[in-house]
C-alpha positions as CSV (number, residue, x, y, z in Angstrom):
1,M,-32.3,20.4,36.8
2,G,-32.7,23.1,34.0
3,R,-31.0,20.6,31.3
4,A,-32.8,17.3,32.6
5,A,-36.4,19.3,33.0
6,N,-36.1,20.2,29.0
7,L,-35.0,17.1,27.8
8,D,-38.2,15.6,29.3
9,A,-40.3,18.4,28.0
10,V,-39.2,17.4,24.5
11,R,-39.2,13.5,25.2
12,M,-43.0,13.9,26.1
13,E,-43.4,16.5,23.1
14,L,-42.1,14.1,20.6
15,T,-44.0,11.1,22.1
16,A,-47.4,13.1,21.8
17,R,-46.5,13.8,18.2
18,I,-45.5,9.8,17.8
19,A,-49.1,9.3,19.1
20,A,-50.8,11.5,17.1
21,I,-49.1,10.1,14.0
22,D,-50.1,6.6,15.0
23,V,-53.6,7.3,15.7
24,R,-53.8,9.5,11.9
25,A,-51.3,6.6,10.0
26,P,-54.1,4.7,8.2
27,Y,-54.8,8.1,6.5
28,L,-51.8,9.7,5.9
29,R,-50.0,9.1,2.9
30,N,-46.3,8.0,3.0
31,G,-45.3,11.8,2.3
32,E,-47.2,13.2,4.9
33,M,-46.0,10.7,7.3
34,A,-42.6,11.6,6.1
35,V,-42.8,15.5,7.1
36,A,-44.1,14.3,10.3
37,V,-41.2,11.9,11.1
38,D,-38.7,14.7,9.8
39,E,-40.2,17.0,12.4
40,I,-39.3,14.7,14.9
41,R,-35.6,13.9,13.9
42,H,-35.4,17.6,13.3
43,I,-36.2,18.5,17.2
44,A,-34.5,15.1,18.5
45,H,-31.2,16.3,16.6
46,H,-31.5,19.7,18.4
47,A,-32.3,17.8,21.6
48,G,-29.4,15.2,21.4
49,L,-31.6,12.4,21.1
50,N,-28.9,10.4,18.7
51,P,-31.2,7.2,19.0
52,T,-34.4,9.2,17.7
53,V,-32.4,10.9,14.6
54,T,-31.1,7.1,13.6
55,V,-34.6,5.6,14.2
56,A,-36.3,8.7,12.1
57,H,-33.6,8.3,9.3
58,F,-34.7,4.5,8.8
59,I,-38.3,5.5,9.3
60,E,-38.2,8.2,6.6
61,A,-35.9,5.8,4.2
62,A,-38.3,3.0,4.2
63,L,-41.4,5.5,3.4
64,A,-39.5,7.0,0.6
65,R,-39.0,3.4,-0.8
66,G,-43.2,3.3,-0.5
67,E,-43.4,0.8,2.6
68,G,-46.0,1.7,4.9
69,R,-49.1,1.9,2.5
70,N,-50.0,-0.7,-0.3
71,G,-51.2,-3.6,2.0
72,R,-47.7,-3.0,4.5
73,G,-49.5,-0.3,6.7
74,P,-49.8,-2.5,9.8
75,L,-45.7,-2.4,9.9
76,V,-46.0,1.7,10.7
77,H,-46.9,0.7,14.3
78,G,-44.2,-0.8,14.7
79,W,-41.9,1.5,13.5
80,L,-43.5,4.2,15.7
81,A,-42.9,1.7,18.7
82,M,-39.4,1.7,17.9
83,L,-39.4,5.2,18.1
84,R,-40.9,6.0,20.9
85,D,-38.8,3.6,22.6
86,A,-35.6,5.8,20.7
87,V,-37.2,8.8,22.4
88,S,-37.3,7.3,25.8
89,A,-33.6,5.6,25.7
90,E,-31.2,6.6,28.2
91,R,-28.0,6.5,26.3
92,Q,-27.4,8.7,23.7
93,D,-24.1,7.4,22.8
94,V,-22.5,5.8,19.3
95,A,-23.1,2.2,20.8
96,A,-26.8,2.9,21.5
97,C,-27.2,4.7,17.9
98,D,-25.7,1.5,16.1
99,T,-27.8,-0.6,18.2
100,F,-31.1,0.7,17.3
101,A,-29.6,1.1,13.5
102,A,-29.6,-3.0,13.8
103,A,-32.8,-3.3,15.4
104,C,-34.4,-1.2,12.7
105,S,-32.6,-3.4,9.6
106,V,-34.3,-6.7,11.3
107,R,-37.9,-4.5,11.9
108,L,-37.7,-2.8,8.8
109,A,-36.5,-5.6,6.0
110,A,-39.8,-7.7,7.4
């Protein structure tokens, strides 16, 4: 029970962080958003939430390319929705990461 309770607490924290980014998204510069996503990635990595790490990497790469702002801001909400989905994913194996990576490739390329 201890590990499951801890994992639930981590998921709740990550979900709250994602919600906070989503609310602030219209006012954040890409670099600021990247820092917030990197913090989520770091926490997820230590908790073993592998699909969350995968999605965070994709978002950070998109932000580094300058996406998410300059008229593409609404896409950020879709990215964060995918990040929320990854946080709640039950499976943490390579196949789950590959599935999220494929979804990111489609969504982030749009």
